[in-house]
N, C-alpha and C positions, 0 to 999 in steps of 0.2 A: 352281555351282564359285565357293569364296571369293576374293576379290581375293589377290594375293601382300603388296599392299601394306597391305591392311587386317589382316591376321597380324601384319603391326611396325611398327604402329600403337601405339608402343611408350606415349602418352599415355592414348590411349581402353582399352586392353588392361589397365594399370595402374589406373585407373579401373571399372573392372569386378573385377575382382578386390579392389580395397579394397571396394569396397563388400558384396561378396558373403560375403567374409570376416569382412566387420564382424558382419553380419546372423547368420552361421553362429555367431560364440562370443558374441551376445547373451544368449540363453537359460541357456549354461553358466557365463558370469559372473552373471550374476543365482541362479543357485542356491549361487555362491559366496559369495554376498554375504547369501546367507541367506533367497531365495525361492522358492516354491514353482518347481518349471520347466513352463516353457509354450512348448509349439511354437509358438503364434502368435508369439511373440518373430521368429521369424526371417522375419517378414514383415511386421512393426509397425515403426512411428517410436519413436522414443524409446527410451533403455535406452542401456548400456554395451557397447562407447562407440558414439560416434555415424557413422552410416552416412553420412551426409551430410557431416560433415567429411572422415572418412576419405576420402572419392572426391575432392572437388573439393581435396585434399590433394595425392592420389596423382596428379593430374591436374596441378597444379601443378609440382609436383616434376620429374616426368616432362617438362616443356614446359620447365622451366629447363633442368635438362638435355640433353636431347635440342637444342632450341633456339637455349640460349641465353636469357638476364634480360633482353638486351635487345630482345628480340621481341615484336611484337606480341601473338600468341597468350600468352606470358607475362604481360602486361600486363594482358589479358583476362582471362585464370584467375585471376590473384590479385586483381582486385577484387574476381570473384562468387567466390572460394573467401571475400572477410572479408563478403560480402552473406551467406550460403549460413550462414558459423556464427554473425554477430549476429543474423540472424533466428532460426536454432534455438536459440539461448542467451533469444533478448529476446521475439518476437512471439509463435514458437507455445510458449513455454512460458507466456506470461501465458495465452493461450489456452485451455491446459492447466486454467490455475487457475480461469479462467472454468467450464469446464464443470465441472469440480468442485463448482462453488457451485449452479451450473446443477440439477443429478442431485439434489445434495440437496436444492433446492427443491422439485423433482419429485415426489422421493419424500416429503416432506411434505405437500405438495398432493394427490398422489394417495390417500395414508392419511385427509386432512380429506373429498374429495371423493370418494366412492364409485363415482359416476355414468362412470371410465373419462376423462372430459377431461383428467385431467391425468397421463395413461399413458401415457409417449411411451418410443422407445427411449432406452437408456443412451448418454450423450456421452462417445468417448473424451478419456480426460484425459491419456494420456500423450503428450502430442504433442510439445512439448521437449526441449530437453538442458538440465543444469547444467555449470558449465563445465568439471567436471574428465570429463563426455560426451565435450565436445567436444575438449579437451584430449588425452585419451586417442584419438577420433577423429582427432586430427592427428597426432600421434606414430604410428599404426598407416598412416595417408595416406604419411608421410614413409619410412618404414620400405619399405612395399610399393611407393612412386615408385620411390626408390633401387634397388632391387634391383632391382625388373620392369624397369625399364628397361635397363639396365646388362647383364639376360641375354637383355631384346631387342633390341639393338640389337648 
């Protein structure tokens, strides 16, 4: 049986809803932007909007509303939200760029050396987010955090 407190944990529920919602809309936004529909986008990282940003923003917004901006929980959540969003735009995006270069070199080397030595699995390149993807996730997270918290509490 699920604890009643769990069902009224607005920050957690808002974070989960924001994450799921961001993942659900990704493939459809990609189609609108001219890309081919890819069902794998429902479960992958990268793309518009950032589910990482929407999740931490919904969590932080809900904590701000339910516990106040002076709470320790809000301070912790806000700091981690900044870290997650910075990481999404910085470190993970750069790792994706490096994966593109590695994939290209691997392709060239596998064509030169036909012995299979350089045949390796293609590295995932869509790891990080652009500023607009993080911003879209932030806006989605704000909306879910505000609306969700007032509906739950």
